[in-house]
Structure formats: C-alpha cells, structure tokens
GUFIRO-981663 format. One record per residue (C-alpha): residue number from 1; residue in three letters; y, z, x. Coordinates in steps of 0.02 Angstrom, whole numbers, plus 32768, in hexadecimal, padded with zeros to 4 digits. Each point is the difference from the previous one (the first is absolute). Layout:
<kedos>
> drenfi, kolmar, py, pz, px
> NUM, ala, Y, Z, X
...
</kedos>
This chain:
<kedos>
> drenfi, kolmar, py, pz, px
> 1, met, F25D, 449C, 9309
> 2, val, 7FA5, 8049, 8096
> 3, lys, 8022, 7F62, 8062
> 4, leu, 80B9, 8007, 7FD3
> 5, phe, 800A, 80B8, 8032
> 6, ser, 7FAB, 7FDA, 80A8
> 7, thr, 8079, 7F72, 801E
> 8, leu, 8094, 8072, 7FDD
> 9, val, 7FBD, 8086, 8077
> 10, ile, 7FE5, 7F81, 808A
> 11, ala, 80AE, 7FB7, 7FE6
> 12, thr, 804E, 80AE, 8003
> 13, leu, 7FA6, 802F, 80A1
> 14, ala, 8032, 7F5B, 8051
> 15, thr, 80B6, 801C, 7FCF
> 16, ala, 7FFC, 80B1, 8047
> 17, ala, 7FB2, 7FC3, 80A1
> 18, ser, 8081, 7F76, 8014
> 19, ala, 808B, 8080, 7FDF
> 20, gln, 7FCB, 806A, 8094
> 21, pro, 807F, 7FE5, 808D
> 22, thr, 7FBF, 7FAF, 809D
> 23, ala, 8013, 8050, 80AB
> 24, asp, 8079, 7F76, 8033
> 25, ser, 806C, 8016, 7F66
> 26, ile, 800A, 80BD, 8019
> 27, ala, 802F, 7FEB, 80B8
> 28, ser, 807F, 7F78, 7FD8
> 29, arg, 8054, 806E, 7F80
> 30, ala, 800B, 8091, 807C
> 31, ile, 804A, 7F8D, 8084
> 32, asp, 8080, 7FBF, 7F83
> 33, val, 8034, 80B2, 7FD4
> 34, leu, 8007, 803C, 80B5
> 35, gly, 804B, 7F67, 804F
> 36, gly, 8013, 7F67, 7F93
> 37, ala, 8061, 7F74, 8052
> 38, ala, 8041, 8079, 8084
> 39, trp, 7F51, 800C, 804C
> 40, ser, 7FFA, 7F49, 8030
> 41, gln, 80AC, 800F, 8051
> 42, ala, 7FE6, 80A5, 805B
> 43, arg, 7FFF, 7FDB, 80BA
> 44, tyr, 8045, 808B, 806F
> 45, phe, 7FB7, 80AF, 7FF0
> 46, ser, 803E, 809C, 8058
> 47, phe, 7FB0, 80A9, 7FDF
> 48, thr, 7FB7, 809E, 804C
> 49, tyr, 7F4E, 8032, 7FD8
> 50, asn, 7FF1, 80BE, 8003
> 51, val, 7F60, 8066, 7FF4
> 52, glu, 801E, 80AC, 7FB5
> 53, ile, 7F94, 809B, 7FF5
> 54, asp, 803E, 808F, 7F92
> 55, gly, 80A8, 7FA7, 7FF7
> 56, lys, 8015, 7FFA, 80BD
> 57, val, 800C, 7F59, 805B
> 58, met, 7F6F, 7FF6, 807B
> 59, ser, 801A, 7F4E, 803B
> 60, ser, 8085, 7F7C, 7FE5
> 61, phe, 8001, 7F45, 8022
> 62, pro, 80A3, 7F9D, 7FEA
> 63, gln, 7FDC, 7F47, 7FE3
> 64, arg, 8052, 7F57, 7FE7
> 65, trp, 7FA6, 7F65, 7FC4
> 66, asp, 802E, 7F4C, 7FDE
> 67, arg, 7F83, 7FCB, 7F7C
> 68, val, 801F, 7F47, 8020
> 69, thr, 7FF3, 7FF7, 80BE
> 70, gly, 7F8D, 8097, 8018
> 71, asp, 8076, 804F, 807E
> 72, tyr, 7FE2, 80BC, 7FFE
> 73, arg, 803E, 809C, 8059
> 74, val, 7FB7, 80AF, 7FF6
> 75, ser, 801B, 80A1, 805F
> 76, gly, 7FBF, 80B2, 7FFB
> 77, lys, 7F7F, 8068, 805D
> 78, asp, 7F4D, 7FCC, 8024
> 79, pro, 7F69, 8075, 7FE8
> 80, gln, 801C, 8042, 80B1
> 81, gly, 80B3, 8031, 7FD7
> 82, arg, 804F, 7F75, 8067
> 83, ala, 809D, 7FB0, 7FBB
> 84, phe, 7FE6, 7F46, 7FE6
> 85, glu, 8060, 7F68, 7FC7
> 86, ile, 7FAF, 7F59, 7FDA
> 87, ile, 8058, 7F5B, 7FDF
> 88, met, 7F82, 7F7E, 7FCA
> 89, asn, 7FD5, 7F76, 7F88
> 90, ala, 7F87, 8035, 7F79
> 91, asn, 7FB8, 7F50, 7FF4
> 92, thr, 7FE2, 7FDC, 80B9
> 93, lys, 7FE2, 80B8, 8030
> 94, lys, 8065, 7FE4, 809F
> 95, gly, 8097, 805F, 803D
> 96, thr, 8042, 8089, 8071
> 97, ala, 7FEC, 80BD, 8002
> 98, thr, 803F, 809E, 8053
> 99, leu, 7FAA, 80A8, 8016
> 100, asn, 806E, 8097, 8026
> 101, gly, 808D, 7F87, 8026
> 102, glu, 7F9E, 7F9B, 8080
> 103, arg, 7FD8, 7F4A, 7FDB
> 104, val, 7F46, 7FDB, 7FF6
> 105, thr, 7FDE, 7F73, 807C
> 106, asn, 7F43, 800A, 8017
> 107, pro, 7FB9, 7F75, 7F90
> 108, ser, 7F67, 8064, 7FCD
> 109, gln, 8066, 809A, 7FD4
> 110, leu, 8081, 7F96, 7FA4
> 111, phe, 7F76, 7FAF, 7F99
> 112, asp, 7FBB, 80AC, 7FD5
> 113, val, 80AA, 8048, 7FD0
> 114, ile, 8030, 7F6C, 7F93
> 115, asn, 7F59, 7FF6, 7FA6
> 116, asn, 7FD8, 80BA, 7FEE
> 117, leu, 80B2, 8038, 7FDB
> 118, gly, 806C, 7F6E, 7FCB
> 119, val, 7F86, 7F9A, 7F99
> 120, arg, 7FB4, 8099, 7FAC
> 121, arg, 80A9, 804B, 7FD6
> 122, tyr, 8039, 7F5A, 7FB9
> 123, ala, 7F63, 7FE8, 7F98
> 124, asn, 7FFE, 80B2, 7FBE
> 125, asp, 80B8, 8026, 7FE6
> 126, thr, 803C, 7F5D, 7FB3
> 127, phe, 7F68, 8002, 7F8E
> 128, trp, 8023, 80B2, 7FC6
> 129, leu, 80B5, 7FD2, 7FDC
> 130, leu, 7FDB, 7F5F, 7FA3
> 131, met, 7F4B, 800B, 7FC7
> 132, pro, 801E, 7FEC, 7F44
> 133, leu, 805E, 7F5F, 8025
> 134, arg, 7F78, 7FB9, 8070
> 135, met, 7F70, 8004, 7F85
> 136, thr, 8000, 7F44, 7FE6
> 137, glu, 800B, 7FC9, 80B6
> 138, pro, 7F80, 7F7F, 803B
> 139, gly, 7F55, 804C, 8021
> 140, val, 801B, 809D, 7F98
> 141, thr, 7F7B, 801D, 7F7B
> 142, leu, 8035, 804F, 7F5B
> 143, glu, 7F8E, 804A, 7F7C
> 144, asn, 8034, 804E, 7F5B
> 145, val, 7F92, 809C, 7FF8
> 146, gly, 8040, 803B, 7F57
> 147, glu, 807F, 8078, 7FBB
> 148, arg, 8022, 80B7, 801F
> 149, ser, 805F, 8077, 7F8F
> 150, asp, 803C, 80B3, 7FFF
> 151, ser, 8018, 8087, 7F7C
> 152, cys, 80B4, 7FCA, 7FE6
> 153, gly, 7FCB, 7F55, 7FC4
> 154, arg, 8035, 7FA0, 809A
> 155, val, 7F91, 7F6C, 802D
> 156, trp, 7FE7, 7FA8, 80A6
> 157, asp, 7FA8, 7F5D, 802A
> 158, val, 7FA2, 801D, 80A3
> 159, leu, 7FEC, 7F73, 807E
> 160, lys, 7F86, 8009, 8091
> 161, val, 804A, 7FAC, 809A
> 162, thr, 7F94, 7FCB, 8094
> 163, phe, 801B, 7F94, 8098
> 164, pro, 7F9D, 7F72, 8051
> 165, gln, 7F97, 8007, 809C
> 166, gly, 8070, 7FE1, 8095
> 167, ala, 8089, 8073, 7FBE
> 168, leu, 8035, 8090, 806F
> 169, thr, 7FA8, 807C, 7F8D
> 170, pro, 7F86, 7F96, 7F9A
> 171, gly, 7F9D, 8094, 7FBB
> 172, asp, 8094, 8056, 7FAE
> 173, ala, 8009, 8009, 7F43
> 174, tyr, 8094, 8031, 7F93
> 175, trp, 8019, 801F, 7F47
> 176, ala, 80AD, 7FDE, 7FB9
> 177, trp, 802D, 8060, 7F61
> 178, val, 8077, 7F8D, 7FA1
> 179, asn, 805C, 8059, 7F74
> 180, arg, 7FE2, 7F9A, 7F63
> 181, asp, 80A8, 8030, 7FB5
> 182, thr, 806E, 7FE2, 8099
> 183, gly, 7F9B, 7F8C, 8071
> 184, ile, 8024, 8076, 8092
> 185, val, 7F77, 8036, 8079
> 186, asp, 7FFF, 80BD, 7FEA
> 187, glu, 7F6B, 8025, 8071
> 188, trp, 7F9C, 7FAD, 8089
> 189, asp, 7F53, 8043, 802A
> 190, met, 7FBA, 7FD8, 80AC
> 191, lys, 7F4E, 7FFE, 8044
> 192, leu, 7FE3, 7FDA, 80B9
> 193, pro, 7F54, 7FDD, 804C
> 194, leu, 8009, 809B, 806E
> 195, met, 800C, 806C, 7F62
> 196, gly, 7F48, 7FE2, 7FD9
> 197, asp, 7FD0, 8046, 7F56
> 198, ala, 80A1, 8063, 7FEA
> 199, arg, 806F, 7FDD, 7F6B
> 200, pro, 8094, 7F8C, 801A
> 201, asn, 80A5, 804E, 8030
> 202, glu, 8073, 8004, 7F69
> 203, ile, 80B2, 7FD4, 8030
> 204, ala, 8089, 801E, 7F81
> 205, phe, 80A0, 7F98, 800A
> 206, his, 80A7, 805A, 7FF0
> 207, asp, 80BA, 7FE7, 8023
> 208, phe, 8011, 7F4A, 7FCD
> 209, arg, 80A0, 7FAD, 8039
> 210, arg, 8047, 7F51, 8009
> 211, ala, 801C, 7FA8, 80A5
> 212, gly, 8027, 7F47, 8010
> 213, gly, 7FD0, 7FE8, 7F4B
> 214, leu, 7F54, 804F, 8018
> 215, tyr, 7FCC, 809F, 7FA5
> 216, leu, 7F98, 8067, 8079
> 217, ser, 7FB6, 80AE, 800A
> 218, thr, 8048, 8059, 8097
> 219, tyr, 7F90, 809A, 7FF6
> 220, arg, 7F41, 7FFD, 7FF6
> 221, gln, 7FA7, 80A5, 7FE2
> 222, ile, 7F46, 800E, 8027
> 223, arg, 7FBC, 8067, 7F70
> 224, gly, 7FA4, 80A0, 802E
> 225, ser, 8049, 8007, 80AF
> 226, ser, 80A0, 8030, 8058
> 227, gln, 8016, 7F51, 8048
> 228, ala, 807D, 7F7D, 7FC9
> 229, val, 8054, 7F62, 803E
> 230, arg, 80BB, 7FEE, 7FEC
> 231, phe, 8068, 7F63, 801F
> 232, thr, 80B2, 801B, 803B
> 233, asp, 808E, 7F8F, 803E
> 234, leu, 7FBE, 7F77, 7F8D
> 235, gln, 8062, 7F5D, 8001
> 236, ile, 7FC8, 7F56, 7FC5
</kedos>
C-alpha cells in the first residue's frame, strides 16, 4: 500500500511538472496573439518614437524601416540639440547623415553619427516597438521564472529575456509578463547594467491597436515615474 501511494505521488508530481508551460511555448503563444501570420509578413514599418515627461513630448524621432533589406531612416535632435537625419542600412551600418541641414562628409564624424545616433536609435526604438514579438529571435535566451498574480485573480507567466555576448547591449535583462488568460504582454520590466542593485523599471503596456495585422501597445508607462514612451504615426 505504501509503495502504491508513493508511486501515485511520484506520478502526480511528474504530471504536474510536465504540465508546466515552457518558456518557448509561452512566448510562442504571445507572438501568435500579438502577430500570428502577420508577423512573418510584416516588412515596412513607419512610426515616431516619442519620449514624454508629465505628458509633454521631450524628444521625438520619426523613423522608417524595411525589415527585409535593413534600409532605415531616422531624424530628430541629438543630445546637443542639433537636428539630424540619417539614412543608413541597419545591417551594414553604412549610410549618409546631415547635422543642422549640412551633410556630414568627414568619414570619422560620419562613422560616429551613424553608430552613436543611427544604430542606437534603430536598436532601441524598433526593439521597444516590437519587443514582445522578438522574444524567439536567434540568440535570445528565454527562461520561465514562474507566475505572478494580483488580488483580482489575474495570473501572468513571467519570462526572463536576455541577449548573447556580441549584442549591442548584452548585459540587459527583461521580464515579460504574459497574461495567462489573453496571451498578451501586459508589462515589461527592464534591468540595465548601469542600474546596479536598483530594482528593474516596471513598464506597463497601454493603448493597444492593430497595424498591419499586428496588435501593439502604443503607450508605455514607466511605473512610479512621470516618464513614458508613445508611438505615433504607426503604419505597417
């Protein structure tokens, strides 16, 4: 009898363990909900990445990107307040640029502008727009770190997302909160190396809308702060 009971307990635990969703299955479900077949077909992206503080736009970067060829255009103001426009290829990191309306011809300065403005804007802004859909890209590491719940009975499966050495920001870590009922990513927590021992930034996703068959959050509020990112002029 004891042996039979032990066997039943082991079998029950094994069944429960096998029933736990894997990180890949959770991510795949979220991608299906947010993009489905439209994600594989989405090619041309046009949007403006706006940084807001207390509801006021502090910086704005209109962008266009061909996901297939890597051709990319971005404009805005650099940290020194100079208006810039960069036309480049995100894969080759080569292109042209203007500062305050003047074409950058010095090779060293052009390299600096493209890499410190163009490449970084591309990496940051397209990732912010599409990050739930890019969780299964080559090199990305996913880990199911368990579930979270609230007092209203809502449950999320939380995935830790990290990137390989050689990535533009290899030390970054993110936690995607995937709503178990809907499959939608409701929150994305972010921890950068420069944050040290500080808690991750908690970023709530709002204002979901459809564009080109994708279902994307167009407003990201950083909890506990007055800062937010808003995407406008979105076309896919």
